[in-house]
N, C-alpha and C positions, 0 to 999 in steps of 0.2 A: 504494499500500499504506500502511495506517495505521501509526502508530508501534507500536501494540500488536501488529499482525500481524507487523511486522518483528522485534519483540522475541521473539515466540513462535517465530519461525523461527531467529533468529540470536543471541538473548540467551544469556548464560551466568551465570544467577543462582547464588549460593552459599548453601547451607543455613547459618544463622548458628549452629546448634548443633554440627553435625558438621564444618563447614568444607569439606564435599564439594560438588561441582557437582550441582545438582538434575537428576535423571535426566530423559531425554527419552523419548518413545515413538515407535514406528515408525509412519509413515503407512501402510505396507503392512498393518500389523495392523488399522488402522481399516477399510481396504478389505475385509480378510478378515472381520471382524465384520459389516460391512454385508451382505456376500453370504450369510454364514452365517444371519443373521436372516431374510433373504428366503427362502432355501431351506428353513429350518425351518418358517416359516410356510406355504409352499406345500405342505409335507408334513403340516401339521396338528399339528405337534409343539410346541404352545404351552408345554408344561412345560419343554422345553429352551430356548425363547426366554426364558421367565421366568428360567431359570438364568443368563442372560447380563445380566439387569437389575439395576439398583440396587433395593433394597427398596421405596423410595417409588414408583418407577416401576412395579413389579409391582402395587402397590395401585392405582395410577391406570389401569393397562392390564390388567385381569384377562383370563384366558384366554377368557371369554365375549366380551369386547369385540374381542380379537384375532381370534377365530373369525368373529364377525359381519362384521368389517371385511374379512377375506379372502374370505368369501362373496360380498360385494359386488363385489369385484375380479373373482372368477370369473364373476359374472353379467354383468359389463361386457366383459371381455377374454379370459376362458378361463383355462386353466392355464398356469403358468409354464413357459416353455421355456428361458430363459437370462437371466443377468444380463449387461448390456453397458455399456461406457464408465463403469465404476465409478471413482469419484474421491473425494478428500477436499477439504474446504474449511474455512476458518474461519468462525465465525458472521457475519462481515461479508461473506462471499462470496469471499474471497481463496482462490483455488485453491492447493493444496499438491501439490508433485510427489511421486510414490510413493516415490522414494528418499530423501526428506527425513525428518528426525526433528524433533519438535516438543515444546515445553514444555507444561505442564499446561493445564487448561481444557477446554472442550468443543470437539470437532471433529465435523464432520458428514461422514458417508459418504453418497454419492448414487450410485444406479445406475439405468439404464433396464432395466425389467423387460420383456423380450420374452415376450408371451404368445401363445397360439394365434390370437387374433382382434384384437390390438392391443398397444399399449404403454402403461405407466404409469411414473411416477417413484417410486422408493422412496428414503426418507431415513432414516438412522439417526444419532442423536446419541449420542456416547460421551464419557465423562469421562476424567480423566488415568489411571484404572485400567482403561480399556477396558471399563467397564461401560455398558450401554445406559441412557441416560436419556430417550430419545425415539425414536418410530417414526412415520413419516408416509408415507402412500401417496396420491399426487396424480395428476391427469391430466398429460400431457406439456405441455399449454397452460395450466398453472396461472399464477395471478397471484402476488402477494407471499405468502411463506410465514412461519410462526411460527419456523421454524428451518431 
């Protein structure tokens, strides 16, 4: 584990203005957001997916691109049946247990999307406010990923 990963998991930084400990976020919430994004995409509800995103991410991932991407998934593996083995990890790949809480920064939620004719990997990057800052759909035998 890197020093940064250890700090995000176990550090206790204090806000210099308020003197209060900086709030942590629930890893379970990251997992929930990840599965929610995948379910909404499978339902074609891109408006609600956009509601979970940071404004800049909405601009970079318009509904038309989300729809086009999901249609490609449908043509390869069929409709979504379930999310399986959903987990959270830090950008360096360090896995985070579901009962942990973590400090700010981006956390990646990853799930296996079980579809009628195969599986793919869904990844959702969320910031410290649990807003989506990235969505990635890749084959299960993928190589290195951008996040």
